[in-house]
C-alpha positions as CSV (number, residue, x, y, z in Angstrom):
1,M,0.4,-62.5,58.5
2,K,0.6,-66.2,59.3
3,L,2.2,-69.3,57.6
4,N,0.4,-72.6,57.8
5,I,2.7,-75.5,57.2
6,T,2.3,-79.3,56.9
7,S,4.6,-81.9,55.5
8,N,3.2,-81.6,52.0
9,S,1.5,-78.1,51.9
10,F,1.8,-74.5,53.0
11,S,-0.1,-71.3,52.8
12,L,0.3,-67.7,53.7
13,K,-2.6,-65.7,55.0
14,N,-3.2,-62.1,56.0
15,G,-6.0,-62.5,58.5
16,E,-8.5,-64.7,56.7
17,R,-7.3,-63.6,53.3
18,E,-5.2,-66.3,51.6
19,I,-2.3,-64.7,49.7
20,L,-0.6,-67.9,48.4
21,S,-0.8,-71.6,48.9
22,Y,0.8,-74.8,47.8
23,N,-0.2,-78.5,47.8
24,A,0.2,-81.4,45.5
25,D,-3.0,-80.6,43.6
26,K,-2.5,-76.9,43.6
27,P,0.9,-75.9,42.2
28,L,2.4,-72.5,43.3
29,I,5.4,-72.2,41.0
30,Y,5.9,-73.2,37.3
31,I,9.3,-73.1,35.6
32,G,10.3,-73.6,32.0
33,K,12.4,-72.6,29.0
34,G,11.7,-70.2,26.3
35,Q,13.3,-68.3,23.4
36,E,12.3,-64.7,23.0
37,D,12.3,-62.7,19.8
38,V,12.7,-58.9,20.3
39,L,12.4,-56.3,17.6
40,M,13.0,-52.6,18.4
41,Y,12.3,-49.7,16.2
42,R,12.8,-46.2,17.6
43,G,11.9,-47.3,21.2
44,N,8.9,-49.4,20.1
45,F,9.3,-53.1,20.8
46,K,7.7,-56.2,19.3
47,I,8.3,-59.1,21.7
48,S,7.3,-62.7,21.2
49,D,8.2,-65.9,23.0
50,Y,8.6,-69.4,21.7
51,L,7.8,-71.5,24.8
52,I,9.9,-74.7,24.8
53,E,8.7,-76.1,28.1
54,R,6.5,-75.3,31.1
55,K,6.0,-77.5,34.1
56,P,4.5,-77.3,37.6
57,L,6.9,-77.8,40.4
58,V,6.2,-80.5,43.0
59,A,7.8,-80.1,46.4
60,T,10.1,-82.8,47.5
61,L,10.7,-81.3,50.9
62,I,8.8,-78.8,53.1
63,K,10.4,-77.9,56.4
64,E,9.3,-75.4,59.0
65,T,12.1,-73.2,60.3
66,A,12.4,-70.6,63.1
67,E,11.9,-67.8,60.6
68,G,9.4,-69.5,58.2
69,L,10.0,-72.5,56.0
70,E,12.3,-74.1,53.5
71,A,11.0,-76.0,50.5
72,E,12.8,-77.9,47.8
73,F,11.4,-78.6,44.3
74,G,13.5,-81.5,43.1
75,K,16.5,-80.6,41.0
76,Y,15.0,-77.3,39.9
77,L,14.5,-74.8,42.7
78,K,14.9,-74.1,46.4
79,L,12.5,-71.7,48.2
80,N,13.0,-70.0,51.5
81,I,10.2,-68.1,53.2
82,V,10.9,-65.6,56.0
83,L,8.0,-64.1,57.9
84,E,8.4,-61.1,60.1
85,G,5.1,-59.7,61.3
86,D,3.4,-58.1,58.3
87,L,6.3,-58.7,56.0
88,C,6.9,-62.0,54.1
89,T,9.9,-62.6,51.8
90,L,10.2,-65.4,49.4
91,S,13.8,-66.1,48.2
92,F,14.7,-68.4,45.4
93,N,17.8,-70.5,44.5
94,K,17.8,-71.8,40.9
95,L,19.4,-75.2,40.7
96,D,18.9,-75.8,36.9
97,S,20.8,-73.1,34.9
98,S,18.8,-73.9,31.8
99,V,15.6,-72.5,33.4
100,N,14.7,-69.0,32.1
101,R,11.0,-68.8,32.6
102,F,9.2,-68.6,35.9
103,W,5.6,-68.3,37.0
104,I,4.1,-67.9,40.4
105,R,0.4,-67.8,41.3
106,M,-0.9,-65.5,44.0
107,S,-4.3,-66.3,45.4
108,S,-7.1,-64.0,44.2
109,Y,-10.9,-63.8,43.9
110,K,-13.3,-62.2,41.5
111,E,-14.0,-59.1,43.6
112,E,-10.3,-58.2,44.2
113,H,-9.0,-55.0,42.8
114,V,-5.4,-54.6,41.7
115,Y,-3.3,-51.4,41.2
116,G,0.2,-50.4,40.3
117,C,2.6,-52.1,37.9
118,G,4.4,-48.8,37.6
119,E,2.6,-46.1,35.7
120,Q,-0.3,-47.4,33.7
121,M,-2.2,-45.1,31.3
122,S,-5.4,-46.9,30.3
123,Y,-6.6,-48.8,33.3
124,F,-6.1,-48.1,37.0
125,D,-7.8,-51.2,38.3
126,L,-5.7,-53.9,36.6
127,K,-8.0,-56.9,37.4
128,G,-9.3,-58.6,34.3
129,R,-6.3,-57.9,32.1
130,H,-2.6,-58.8,31.7
131,F,0.2,-56.3,31.7
132,P,3.5,-57.0,30.0
133,L,6.2,-55.0,31.9
134,W,8.9,-53.7,29.6
135,T,9.9,-50.0,29.5
136,S,9.3,-48.6,26.0
137,E,7.6,-45.8,24.1
138,P,3.9,-46.0,25.1
139,G,2.6,-45.6,21.6
140,V,0.5,-43.2,19.6
141,G,-3.2,-43.7,20.1
142,R,-2.7,-47.0,22.1
143,D,-6.0,-48.3,20.8
144,K,-6.0,-50.9,18.1
145,T,-9.5,-49.9,16.9
146,T,-8.4,-46.4,15.9
147,Y,-7.0,-45.1,12.6
148,I,-4.1,-43.3,14.4
149,T,-2.9,-46.5,16.2
150,W,-3.2,-48.5,12.9
151,K,-1.3,-45.8,11.0
152,G,1.4,-45.7,13.8
153,D,1.8,-49.4,13.6
154,V,2.1,-49.4,9.8
155,D,4.6,-46.5,9.9
156,G,7.0,-47.9,12.5
157,M,5.4,-50.2,15.1
158,S,4.5,-47.0,17.0
159,G,0.8,-47.5,17.6
160,G,1.1,-49.0,21.1
161,D,-1.4,-50.8,23.2
162,Y,-3.1,-50.3,26.6
163,Y,-0.2,-51.8,28.5
164,N,2.7,-50.0,26.9
165,T,4.4,-47.7,29.4
166,N,7.6,-45.7,30.0
167,F,7.5,-46.8,33.6
168,P,6.7,-50.5,34.2
169,Q,7.3,-52.1,37.6
170,P,6.7,-55.7,38.8
171,T,4.8,-54.5,41.9
172,Y,1.0,-54.6,42.5
173,V,-1.2,-53.4,45.4
174,S,-4.3,-55.5,46.3
175,S,-7.5,-53.9,47.5
176,D,-7.0,-56.1,50.6
177,K,-4.2,-53.8,51.7
178,F,-1.0,-55.7,50.8
179,Y,1.5,-55.3,48.0
180,V,3.4,-57.9,46.1
181,H,6.8,-56.9,44.7
182,V,8.9,-59.1,42.5
183,Q,12.6,-58.2,42.6
184,T,13.7,-58.6,39.0
185,T,14.5,-56.4,36.0
186,A,13.8,-59.2,33.5
187,Y,10.8,-59.0,31.1
188,A,7.6,-59.8,33.1
189,D,3.9,-60.2,32.4
190,F,1.5,-59.9,35.3
191,D,-1.7,-61.6,34.4
192,F,-4.8,-60.7,36.4
193,R,-7.4,-62.4,34.2
194,N,-8.2,-65.4,36.4
195,D,-10.7,-65.1,39.2
196,E,-8.9,-67.5,41.5
197,F,-5.2,-66.4,41.1
198,N,-3.0,-63.7,39.7
199,E,-0.2,-65.3,37.7
200,L,3.1,-63.5,37.6
201,Q,5.4,-64.5,34.7
202,I,9.1,-63.5,34.7
203,W,11.7,-64.4,32.1
204,D,14.2,-65.3,34.8
205,V,14.0,-66.7,38.3
206,P,13.6,-63.6,40.5
207,E,15.9,-62.7,43.3
208,Y,13.0,-62.6,45.8
209,I,9.4,-61.7,46.2
210,R,8.3,-59.2,48.9
211,I,4.8,-59.2,50.3
212,E,3.9,-56.6,52.9
213,A,0.5,-55.8,54.5
214,A,-0.9,-52.9,56.6
215,D,-4.1,-51.8,58.3
216,S,-4.7,-48.9,55.9
217,F,-3.7,-47.8,52.4
218,V,-1.8,-44.8,53.8
219,D,0.2,-47.1,56.1
220,L,0.7,-49.6,53.2
221,L,2.2,-46.9,51.0
222,E,4.4,-45.7,53.8
223,K,5.8,-49.2,54.1
224,E,6.2,-49.6,50.3
225,T,8.0,-46.3,49.8
226,A,10.2,-47.0,52.8
227,F,11.4,-50.0,50.7
228,F,11.7,-48.2,47.3
229,G,12.8,-44.8,48.6
230,R,10.9,-41.5,48.4
231,Q,11.0,-38.5,46.2
232,P,12.5,-35.3,47.7
233,E,10.3,-32.2,48.1
234,L,9.9,-29.9,45.1
235,P,11.8,-26.5,45.1
236,D,9.7,-23.6,46.5
237,W,10.0,-21.7,43.2
238,V,7.8,-24.3,41.4
239,Y,4.7,-22.9,43.2
240,N,5.3,-19.4,41.7
241,G,3.2,-20.4,38.7
242,L,3.5,-21.8,35.2
243,I,6.6,-23.4,33.7
244,I,6.3,-22.1,30.1
245,G,7.5,-24.4,27.4
246,A,8.9,-22.3,24.5
247,Q,11.5,-22.8,21.8
248,G,13.1,-21.2,18.8
249,G,16.0,-19.2,20.3
250,N,16.4,-16.3,22.7
251,E,14.3,-13.8,20.9
252,R,11.3,-16.0,20.4
253,S,11.4,-17.9,23.8
254,F,12.0,-14.9,26.0
255,G,9.5,-13.0,23.9
256,I,6.8,-15.5,24.7
257,L,7.8,-15.3,28.4
258,D,7.5,-11.5,28.4
259,K,4.1,-11.6,26.6
260,S,2.8,-14.1,29.1
261,I,3.9,-12.0,32.1
262,E,2.3,-8.9,30.5
263,K,-1.0,-10.8,30.3
264,G,-0.9,-11.5,34.0
265,I,0.1,-15.2,33.8
266,K,2.0,-16.2,36.9
267,V,5.3,-17.7,35.8
268,A,7.7,-20.0,37.7
269,G,10.1,-20.8,34.9
270,L,10.9,-20.8,31.2
271,W,11.6,-24.2,29.7
272,C,13.5,-24.2,26.4
273,Q,14.0,-27.8,25.3
274,D,15.9,-26.7,22.3
275,W,18.5,-24.8,24.3
276,C,21.0,-27.3,22.7
277,G,19.8,-26.6,19.1
278,K,17.2,-28.1,16.8
279,R,16.7,-30.8,14.1
280,V,13.7,-30.9,11.8
281,T,12.5,-34.5,11.0
282,S,9.4,-36.0,9.5
283,F,8.1,-36.4,13.0
284,G,8.4,-32.7,13.7
285,K,10.8,-30.4,15.5
286,R,13.4,-32.4,17.3
287,L,16.5,-31.5,19.2
288,Q,20.3,-31.5,18.6
289,W,21.3,-34.2,21.0
290,D,24.5,-32.5,22.1
291,W,24.0,-31.3,25.6
292,H,25.4,-27.8,25.7
293,Y,23.8,-24.5,24.9
294,H,23.5,-23.6,21.2
295,E,25.5,-20.4,20.7
296,E,23.6,-19.3,17.6
297,M,20.1,-19.9,18.9
298,Y,20.8,-19.0,22.5
299,P,23.7,-16.6,22.5
300,N,25.0,-15.5,25.9
301,L,22.6,-17.9,27.6
302,P,24.3,-17.9,31.0
303,D,23.9,-14.1,31.2
304,K,20.3,-14.4,30.1
305,I,19.7,-16.9,32.9
306,K,21.2,-14.5,35.4
307,V,18.7,-11.8,34.3
308,L,15.9,-14.2,34.7
309,H,17.0,-15.1,38.2
310,E,17.0,-11.4,39.1
311,K,13.3,-11.4,38.2
312,G,12.6,-14.5,40.3
313,I,12.1,-16.7,37.2
314,K,14.0,-20.0,36.7
315,Y,15.3,-21.5,33.5
316,L,15.0,-25.2,32.4
317,G,16.6,-27.2,29.6
318,Y,16.7,-30.8,28.3
319,I,19.0,-33.8,28.4
320,N,18.9,-37.5,27.8
321,P,21.6,-40.3,28.1
322,Y,22.4,-40.5,24.4
323,L,24.7,-38.4,22.2
324,V,24.2,-37.7,18.5
325,K,27.1,-38.8,16.4
326,D,27.5,-35.4,14.6
327,G,27.9,-33.5,17.9
328,K,31.0,-32.4,19.7
329,L,30.2,-34.3,22.9
330,F,30.0,-37.5,20.8
331,E,33.6,-36.9,19.7
332,E,34.7,-36.4,23.3
333,G,32.8,-39.5,24.4
334,L,34.6,-41.5,21.8
335,K,37.9,-40.5,23.3
336,K,36.7,-41.3,26.8
337,D,35.3,-44.6,25.6
338,V,31.9,-44.1,27.3
339,F,29.6,-45.7,24.7
340,A,28.0,-49.2,24.8
341,K,29.5,-51.5,22.1
342,K,28.5,-54.0,19.6
343,S,30.1,-57.5,19.7
344,D,32.6,-56.4,17.0
345,G,33.9,-53.6,19.3
346,S,32.2,-50.8,17.3
347,V,30.0,-48.2,19.0
348,Y,26.4,-49.2,19.1
349,L,24.3,-46.6,17.4
350,V,20.5,-46.2,17.9
351,D,18.2,-44.7,15.3
352,F,16.1,-42.1,17.1
353,G,14.2,-41.0,14.0
354,E,16.4,-39.9,11.1
355,F,19.5,-39.4,13.3
356,D,21.8,-41.9,15.1
357,C,23.1,-41.7,18.6
358,G,25.5,-43.5,20.9
359,V,24.3,-45.1,24.1
360,I,26.1,-43.9,27.2
361,D,27.0,-47.1,29.1
362,L,25.7,-46.2,32.5
363,T,26.9,-49.5,33.9
364,K,30.5,-48.4,33.3
365,P,31.7,-46.4,36.2
366,E,34.0,-44.2,34.1
367,A,31.2,-43.4,31.6
368,Y,28.7,-42.7,34.4
369,E,31.0,-40.3,36.1
370,W,31.9,-38.6,32.8
371,F,28.3,-37.9,31.9
372,K,27.4,-36.8,35.4
373,D,30.3,-34.5,35.8
374,E,31.3,-33.4,32.3
375,V,27.9,-33.2,30.8
376,I,25.1,-32.6,33.4
377,K,27.2,-30.6,35.9
378,K,29.4,-28.7,33.5
379,Y,26.9,-27.8,30.8
380,S,23.7,-27.5,32.7
381,I,24.1,-26.9,36.5
382,D,27.2,-24.8,36.2
383,I,25.7,-22.3,33.8
384,G,22.7,-21.7,36.1
385,I,20.1,-24.0,34.7
386,D,17.5,-24.8,37.3
387,G,16.0,-27.9,35.9
388,W,15.5,-30.0,32.8
389,M,13.5,-32.8,31.2
390,A,15.6,-35.9,31.8
391,D,14.1,-37.7,28.8
392,F,14.2,-41.2,27.5
393,G,15.8,-44.2,29.4
394,E,13.6,-46.7,27.6
395,Y,15.6,-47.3,24.4
396,L,18.3,-49.7,25.5
397,P,18.5,-52.2,22.6
398,T,18.7,-56.0,23.3
399,D,20.4,-57.2,20.1
400,D,24.2,-57.4,19.9
401,I,24.9,-54.8,22.6
402,I,27.7,-55.3,25.1
403,L,27.6,-53.5,28.4
404,S,30.3,-53.0,31.0
405,S,28.2,-54.8,33.7
406,G,28.5,-58.0,31.8
407,K,24.7,-58.5,32.2
408,P,22.5,-59.3,29.2
409,A,20.6,-56.4,27.8
410,M,17.3,-58.3,28.5
411,I,18.1,-57.9,32.2
412,E,19.6,-54.3,32.0
413,H,16.8,-52.9,29.8
414,N,14.3,-52.4,32.7
415,H,17.1,-51.3,35.0
416,W,18.2,-48.5,32.6
417,P,15.6,-45.9,33.8
418,A,16.8,-46.3,37.5
419,L,20.4,-45.9,36.4
420,W,19.5,-42.8,34.4
421,A,17.5,-41.3,37.4
422,K,20.4,-41.9,39.7
423,C,22.9,-40.2,37.4
424,N,20.7,-37.0,37.4
425,Y,20.2,-37.3,41.2
426,D,23.9,-37.7,41.9
427,A,24.8,-34.7,39.7
428,V,22.3,-32.5,41.5
429,S,23.1,-33.8,45.0
430,E,26.8,-33.5,44.6
431,S,26.4,-29.9,43.3
432,G,24.5,-29.0,46.5
433,K,21.4,-28.2,44.5
434,L,19.0,-30.8,45.8
435,G,15.8,-28.9,46.7
436,E,16.7,-26.1,44.2
437,V,16.9,-28.0,40.9
438,V,14.1,-30.1,39.6
439,Y,14.3,-32.5,36.7
440,F,11.3,-34.4,35.3
441,M,11.4,-37.9,33.9
442,R,9.0,-40.2,32.0
443,A,10.9,-43.5,32.3
444,G,11.0,-45.4,35.6
445,G,11.5,-48.7,37.3
446,I,12.4,-50.4,40.5
447,G,14.3,-48.0,42.7
448,S,14.0,-44.9,40.5
449,Q,11.5,-43.4,43.0
450,K,14.1,-41.9,45.3
451,Y,16.1,-40.5,42.4
452,C,13.2,-39.0,40.5
453,T,12.5,-35.4,41.6
454,L,9.3,-35.3,39.5
455,L,7.6,-37.7,37.2
456,W,6.0,-36.6,33.9
457,A,3.3,-38.7,32.1
458,G,5.1,-38.8,28.7
459,D,3.9,-38.0,25.2
460,Q,0.1,-38.0,25.2
461,S,-1.9,-37.2,22.0
462,V,-3.2,-33.7,21.8
463,D,-6.8,-34.8,22.2
464,F,-9.5,-36.4,24.5
465,T,-9.1,-40.0,23.3
466,R,-9.7,-42.8,25.8
467,H,-6.3,-44.4,25.6
468,D,-3.9,-41.6,24.7
469,G,-5.6,-38.3,25.6
470,L,-6.2,-36.1,28.7
471,C,-7.9,-38.8,30.8
472,T,-4.8,-41.0,30.7
473,V,-2.7,-38.7,32.8
474,I,-5.3,-39.0,35.6
475,C,-4.8,-42.8,35.5
476,A,-1.0,-42.3,35.2
477,A,-0.9,-40.2,38.4
478,L,-3.0,-42.7,40.4
479,S,-1.1,-45.8,39.3
480,S,2.4,-44.3,39.7
481,G,1.3,-43.1,43.2
482,M,0.4,-46.7,44.1
483,S,3.9,-47.7,42.8
484,G,5.7,-45.3,45.1
485,C,6.1,-42.2,42.8
486,G,3.6,-39.7,44.2
487,L,4.8,-36.5,42.3
488,N,3.4,-36.5,38.8
489,H,2.4,-34.0,36.1
490,S,1.9,-33.8,32.4
491,D,2.3,-31.6,29.3
492,I,-0.6,-29.2,29.3
493,G,-2.5,-29.8,26.0
494,G,-0.6,-33.0,25.2
495,Y,2.4,-33.5,23.0
496,T,2.0,-35.8,20.0
497,S,0.3,-34.5,16.9
498,L,0.4,-36.9,13.9
499,Y,-1.9,-37.8,11.0
500,D,-3.8,-34.5,11.1
501,N,-4.6,-34.8,14.8
502,L,-4.3,-31.2,16.0
503,R,-4.5,-29.6,19.5
504,T,-7.5,-27.3,20.0
505,K,-8.1,-24.4,22.4
506,E,-10.6,-26.6,24.2
507,V,-8.1,-29.4,24.8
508,F,-5.5,-27.0,26.1
509,L,-7.8,-25.2,28.5
510,R,-9.4,-28.4,29.8
511,W,-5.9,-29.7,30.4
512,A,-4.8,-26.5,32.1
513,E,-7.8,-26.3,34.4
514,M,-6.9,-29.8,35.6
515,A,-3.2,-29.0,35.9
516,A,-4.0,-26.2,38.3
517,F,-4.9,-28.9,40.8
518,T,-1.7,-31.0,40.4
519,P,1.8,-30.5,41.8
520,V,3.2,-28.7,38.8
521,M,1.8,-26.7,35.8
522,R,3.9,-26.9,32.7
523,T,3.1,-26.3,29.0
524,H,4.6,-27.9,25.9
525,E,4.4,-26.6,22.4
526,G,4.3,-30.2,21.1
527,N,6.1,-32.0,18.3
528,R,4.5,-29.8,15.7
529,P,4.1,-26.4,17.3
530,D,3.5,-24.5,14.1
531,T,0.2,-26.3,13.3
532,N,-1.2,-26.8,16.8
533,F,-3.0,-24.4,19.1
534,Q,-0.7,-22.3,21.3
535,F,-2.0,-20.3,24.2
536,Y,0.2,-17.3,23.4
537,D,-1.5,-16.8,20.1
538,D,-5.0,-16.4,21.6
539,E,-5.7,-13.4,23.9
540,D,-8.8,-15.0,25.5
541,C,-6.8,-18.2,26.3
542,M,-4.0,-16.1,27.9
543,N,-6.6,-14.4,30.1
544,Q,-8.1,-17.7,31.1
545,L,-4.7,-19.2,31.7
546,A,-3.7,-16.2,33.9
547,R,-6.8,-17.0,36.1
548,L,-5.8,-20.6,36.4
549,T,-2.2,-19.9,37.4
550,E,-3.5,-17.5,40.1
551,I,-5.6,-20.4,41.5
552,Y,-2.6,-22.7,41.3
553,V,-0.5,-20.2,43.3
554,A,-3.3,-19.7,45.7
555,I,-3.4,-23.3,46.8
556,T,0.4,-23.4,47.4
557,P,-0.1,-24.0,51.2
558,L,-2.0,-27.2,50.4
559,L,0.3,-28.4,47.7
560,K,3.4,-27.8,49.8
561,E,1.9,-29.8,52.6
562,L,1.1,-32.7,50.3
563,V,4.5,-32.7,48.6
564,K,6.1,-32.8,52.0
565,E,3.9,-35.6,53.1
566,N,4.9,-37.5,50.0
567,S,8.6,-37.1,50.9
568,I,8.1,-38.1,54.5
569,K,5.5,-40.9,54.2
570,G,5.2,-41.7,50.5
571,T,1.5,-40.7,50.5
572,P,1.0,-39.4,46.9
573,V,-0.3,-35.9,46.2
574,Q,-3.0,-37.2,43.8
575,R,-4.8,-40.1,45.5
576,P,-7.4,-42.7,44.6
577,I,-10.7,-42.2,46.4
578,F,-10.3,-45.5,48.2
579,M,-7.2,-44.3,50.0
580,H,-9.4,-42.4,52.4
581,Y,-12.9,-43.8,51.6
582,N,-13.4,-47.5,51.1
583,T,-16.9,-48.4,52.2
584,D,-18.5,-47.9,48.8
585,P,-17.4,-50.4,46.0
586,R,-17.4,-47.5,43.5
587,C,-14.4,-46.0,45.3
588,F,-12.2,-48.9,44.1
589,T,-13.1,-48.6,40.4
590,E,-13.0,-44.8,39.9
591,Q,-10.1,-43.7,37.7
592,F,-11.1,-40.4,36.3
593,E,-11.4,-38.5,39.6
594,Y,-8.7,-38.1,42.3
595,L,-8.3,-36.7,45.8
596,L,-5.8,-33.9,46.2
597,G,-4.8,-34.9,49.7
598,E,-7.7,-35.7,52.0
599,D,-9.6,-32.5,51.6
600,V,-10.1,-31.9,47.9
601,L,-11.7,-34.0,45.2
602,V,-11.0,-33.2,41.5
603,A,-13.1,-34.6,38.7
604,P,-11.5,-33.2,35.5
605,V,-13.5,-32.9,32.3
606,Y,-11.8,-35.3,29.9
607,E,-14.4,-35.3,27.0
608,A,-14.9,-32.8,24.2
609,N,-17.9,-30.4,23.8
610,V,-19.4,-30.9,27.2
611,S,-20.5,-28.3,29.8
612,D,-21.3,-30.7,32.7
613,R,-19.8,-33.8,34.2
614,K,-21.2,-36.7,36.3
615,V,-19.2,-36.8,39.5
616,F,-19.1,-39.5,42.2
617,L,-18.6,-38.1,45.7
618,P,-18.0,-40.1,48.9
619,D,-20.0,-39.3,52.1
620,D,-18.2,-36.5,53.8
621,G,-20.0,-33.2,53.2
622,F,-18.2,-31.9,50.0
623,I,-18.6,-28.3,48.9
624,H,-18.5,-27.3,45.3
625,L,-15.5,-24.9,45.0
626,W,-17.0,-22.6,42.4
627,T,-20.6,-22.2,43.8
628,G,-20.4,-23.1,47.5
629,K,-23.2,-25.7,47.1
630,E,-22.9,-28.8,49.3
631,F,-23.3,-32.2,47.5
632,S,-24.4,-35.4,49.1
633,K,-22.9,-38.9,48.7
634,G,-23.3,-40.5,45.3
635,E,-23.3,-39.5,41.7
636,S,-24.4,-36.0,40.7
637,L,-24.5,-34.0,37.4
638,V,-22.3,-31.0,38.0
639,E,-22.0,-27.9,35.8
640,A,-18.5,-27.7,34.3
641,K,-18.1,-24.8,31.9
642,L,-14.7,-24.1,30.5
643,G,-12.3,-23.0,33.2
644,Y,-14.4,-24.5,36.0
645,T,-13.5,-28.2,36.2
646,P,-15.5,-29.8,39.0
647,V,-13.6,-29.4,42.3
648,F,-14.9,-30.0,45.8
649,Y,-13.6,-29.6,49.3
650,K,-14.7,-31.0,52.6
651,K,-16.7,-28.5,54.6
652,N,-14.7,-29.1,57.7
653,S,-11.3,-28.7,55.9
654,K,-8.7,-26.6,57.7
655,Y,-8.3,-25.0,54.3
656,A,-12.0,-24.0,54.1
657,E,-11.2,-20.3,54.3
658,L,-8.6,-20.6,51.5
659,F,-11.2,-22.3,49.3
660,E,-13.8,-19.7,50.1
661,S,-11.4,-16.9,49.1
662,I,-10.8,-18.7,45.8
663,R,-14.5,-18.9,45.2
664,Y,-14.9,-15.2,46.0
665,N,-12.1,-14.2,43.6
666,Y,-12.5,-16.8,40.9
667,G,-15.9,-18.4,41.3
668,V,-18.8,-18.5,38.8
């Protein structure tokens, strides 16, 4: 990188590529004032802004320094740029305290591709759209042209849109091999709609902006994840097979487990999200948010877990950072004064859908320690639970809530997922269980990467829809990987079933055949298990699932190598094609295929009622896993009957013998 400086202008370039520039006729920074209006209903946010003022900043001083440059913009802002090789840092000093809106323009061009911004579900290449960055429920349907989304909006602001995400992050990666990270937890909107610049809007002056470049995407992600922190390796037991999601108490849950094992399904763990009890609401079957095992539904659970362990099977539960007001832990929390408050001093209660909960004030050291030690350790880890869904993290309200940190909720809201991730991480690490226990999260933000043992893609609809179905978890894995979180998985078959949208056997099996080529296989019964397809009710599906779990277990050597690489270098397990092939423009726009490491290309079937799939392959001699046929570079129509999602491996792969054995045992 190089800074070019004159008395009235400056620019930053990476080679010949201009990253940013300023002169009197080309403003770099705009500042202003605004008044936001934020409405939250059950984790869904309606956010609008009344813009009072916006003005371009004119430099009154530009001075070269030994490290870079200093610039002053009148009475509003000071800018300090430090350049160290391929790393450039822009630091800001706000001089006018009334300023609460900030825009900066990064140079761009029409052919640039942009990735990241946390975990995005609808679009991997962000160029051409804008992305508000605010952690929230992602929405049901997420497509304003559909009935489900319209109905969700009418019933409770829950329809969502293409940009809604549990895991937003103000970081993007350019196809020109550099990333731009804005250090802020304020509401932001990254706008990539202009051909000449990318405009980054933040509802605060950021602490700094970090720009770093590399010679390859692998090297770039190594640098990016060195900054954010990297996920630890998964426990070895994960690769033993499927994590079965079941609920309803000991008899039903353990019965489903036994039935699955009898049918030859390889099992790693049993996940009972209702280990804490259940609540039935209009949305479906929910949980009793009181994080200890339910003695009527799961009597003698610690002893049952010990029996599972003797069989080599793990047990997983569920927690989140809220406590229902009719639970015993809520009463204990009141005595310990662990909840966030309203301005009148009363406990702030959040409506989670026909039940109210207190918010654990994770910014209060005493509350953080209490939840970590007296809830996570005592009631989960100490009774032998091997993992859990560490849910939510997106619901921090912004109206009339007082936090121990003293910071406004508009600033703490996007910080909440990282605090929640760290609370789980500290509980596991302090118990000496890191590398043995795995918890999976849907919420994320700056810095949550190193505290998140496994990401999960959230609550997709139980269908093939373009913005909320199976295909969105492919995009989710690719975008989160570019944002520094390279271990991702999803609920096999989806989760959300509303407005007569029901899971089918086809959806489940298409999802399962893809999941066999991801880091973790895990099922979920969904929010309405009684009316949706379940694998354990269909003998043929169980037989097909058994085959897929055997394939997943067979590729353990490959998965372990990739997971380790992610922990050491930050190279994601599921990778965009351009990470290793970038000579063809198509490689930069493909979002429904992924590389599993360098050696395997997976092209999941994400549409209903099809038996073949158009697949794009780069030029490297790829062999079709199921038939052994070699395919040449370009687009090909590939057979894809149920259970045989298109998968290819490089013919010179060191795992070629492994893939050949899979073809021999499980091929067409």
